[in-house]
N, C-alpha and C positions, 0 to 999 in steps of 0.2 A: 537526646536526639539520636536516632539511628540514621546514619548518613552514608549509604553505599557510594563508593567513589571509584570511577573508572580511570585507569592510567593508560597512556599510550607510550610505548617504549620509544624514546628519542623524539617525542613530540608532546602535544598538549591537546586535550579534548576540545578546548575552545576553538582550535583551528580545524577540527574534524569536518570534512566535507566530502561529498560524493558527486560524481559527474552524472550518474544515471539514476532514474527513478527506481529501478529495480534494486540498486545498491542501497538506496535510502530505505526502501521497504524492508529489505533484509535486516538492516541495522535496527530499524524500529521494532520489528518482530522480536529480535533477540534482546533488545534493551527492555522492552515491555515485560518480557518473561523474567528477566533479571530483577527488575524493580518490583514486580508483583510478588516474587518469592520473598524478598526482604520485607515487603509490606505485610505478608502473612506472619513473618517472624515478629515484626513490630506489634501486630495485633495480639499475637499469642502471649507476648511478654508485657503487654500494657505499656509500651513505650510512649512517653508523653508527646513526642514530636517525631515526624518522619520526613526526610528530605528526598524529593523525587529525582534530583539531579544536581550536578555541580559544574558550573562554569562552561556550559555548552554554548558559547557565544554565537557560533554560526547556526547550530541546529535549532536553537529557540526562535531565531528569526525566519529561517527557511521552512521549518516544519511545525509551525505553531499549532496546526490542527491536531497533530500527533500528540503534543504535550497536553492539550486541552482534553483530549479523549483519555489519555493516560491518567490524568488527575481524577476524572470521573470513575474510571475503572478501579483505581486504588481506593477511592472512598467507599467502594462496595465492600472492601475487605477491612480496611483500617479506618477507625472512627476517631482517631486522635487528631492532633494539629498537623497540618501539612505545610511544608515550606519548600522553596527552591533556593539554591545557593548560586546567585549570579556573581560573576566577577565584578570587581570594583568599577571597571570601565564599561560595563554592559547592562547594569541593572535597569537603566531607563529604556532598554530595548526589549525587555521581557514582556510578551503580550498577554500573560495569563495571571498576573498578580491578583486580579479580582476573584479568581477561583481558589486562592490559597488563603491560609490564616495569617501568615506573616510575609513580609518582604525580607528575603535573606540575601546577605551580601558577604562575599569573601573580601574582607576589609584590608586590602593591601595598598591603600591609597599612598602614592609616593609623596612624602611630606618635605624631606630635605636630604640632600646628598652629603651634608656635612658629616665629618667623621664622628663627631661627638656633639650633636645638637642639644641645646638646653631644653628643659621642659617648657619654658616660656616661648621659645621659638616654635616648637612643635605645636603648642597650644594655639598660637597665632595661625599657623598653617592649617589647623583643623577647622578654623572658624568658617571660611567660605564653603568647605566641604559639608560641614554640619548644617549650614543654612540650606544647602541644596537638598540634603537628605531629609531635613525637617519638612521642606516644601513638598517633596515627593511623598513622604509619609502622609501628610495632610491630604494630598490629592487623591490618594487611594484609600484613605481612612484605615490604614493598617500600620502597626508598629514595625519597625525595622530591627531585625536581629542580625548581628554579625556572626554568620554561620562559620566563619573562620576569622581569627585575628591573632597576630603573633609577629615576633621580630627575632631575627638571628642575633646572637650575642657577638657581633663583629662591628668594626668601623662602618659607619654609614648605614646602619640597619633600618633607619626610617626612610630610606630612599627606595630605589627600584629593587625590591627583594629578589625578583625573578632573575635579575642580572647578577646580583651578588651570589646567588646559588651556583652560577656557572663558574665562579672563581673562588669558591669557598675555601679551598685549601691554601690559597695565597693571601687570604685576608687575616688581619690581626684581631685577636679576641678583644672585645670591648664590652665589659659587663655594664658600665655606666650608661653607654648608649642604649642598651636594651632596657635598662631600668627607666631611663628618661622617656623612652618611647611608650612603655606601658603606662607610666604615670600620666603622660600627656593625653593618651587615649581615654583613660578612665576619668580624669579630671574634666575632660571635654564633654563627656556624655552622661556621667552619673546622675546629673540632675535633670536630664532631658526626658520628658514623658513619652516622646515618640520612640525612644530607644528601648528595646526589649532585652538588652544584654547581649552576651556573645559566648561563643565556644572557642576555647583556647586551642591554637595550633602551635605546638602539639605537646603531647605528654606520653612518655614511654613507660608502660607498666614494668616495674622492676628493672628499669633502664634497658629493656630489650627492644629491638626493632629499629634502632637508629641506623643511619647510613655511614657510620664510621667517623663522624666528626661531632660527637655528642657535645663537646665543650663549645662548639660554635653554632649548634643547631638552634631551632626555634624554642625548644623547651626551656623553661625557667628552672627546671629541677636542679637542686644543689647549686644554684647560682644566686647572686644577690637579688635578681628579679623575682625570685620566689617570695621573698619578704614583701616586695612591692605589691604583688598580687594578693597576698594574704591580707594586707592592709585594706585593699579595696574590696575584697570579698567580704570583709567584716564591716563594711560601711553600708548602711541602709539608705535608700533614697528618702 
């Protein structure tokens, strides 16, 4: 999957909003140009899946016609599978799943704030979420792909990860918590036919590109969690 992703310094694209129609139009023009360029790259290199956007909570609700036209435009260039990455709390508000090949979700569902939750506890917490996801998948007749899933290797990593990131330097490393979180996710979904798998967040090529706290970051590289993921990657449905 090629997944172009926009970052806002000191903010988050999910909150991005504009007061005037002209500002929205300007953003739409720039974003369409940005995405179409990556769509051409995806087509050129025969990328299997292309993501048209990530976590635009406000924009997908306020500007649905823009996204629907963007999907049509992208399909003129790119013939592979299209997906959008909705935030975990916003996927039910996306109005254009019927135009895409998969339902994509950034899977940071807060499960437990416990410092070191057990696999069984997390598995239990996944059950009502999984039930809702299954129903949503059936409603739209599309598989769900976790366009992002991952856990920091710190205390409480199965809770509100966006809050943990703000205090990352004061948190204690906890490899077992990360292992348990990955184990619970995979054991919850591996046998579900509505689940199309997921994309790990994140992995640093040659350990380059991290933000200065590699030992606490989402990556399982060189951590016990790497063995957990290898186990599941080698497990067939």
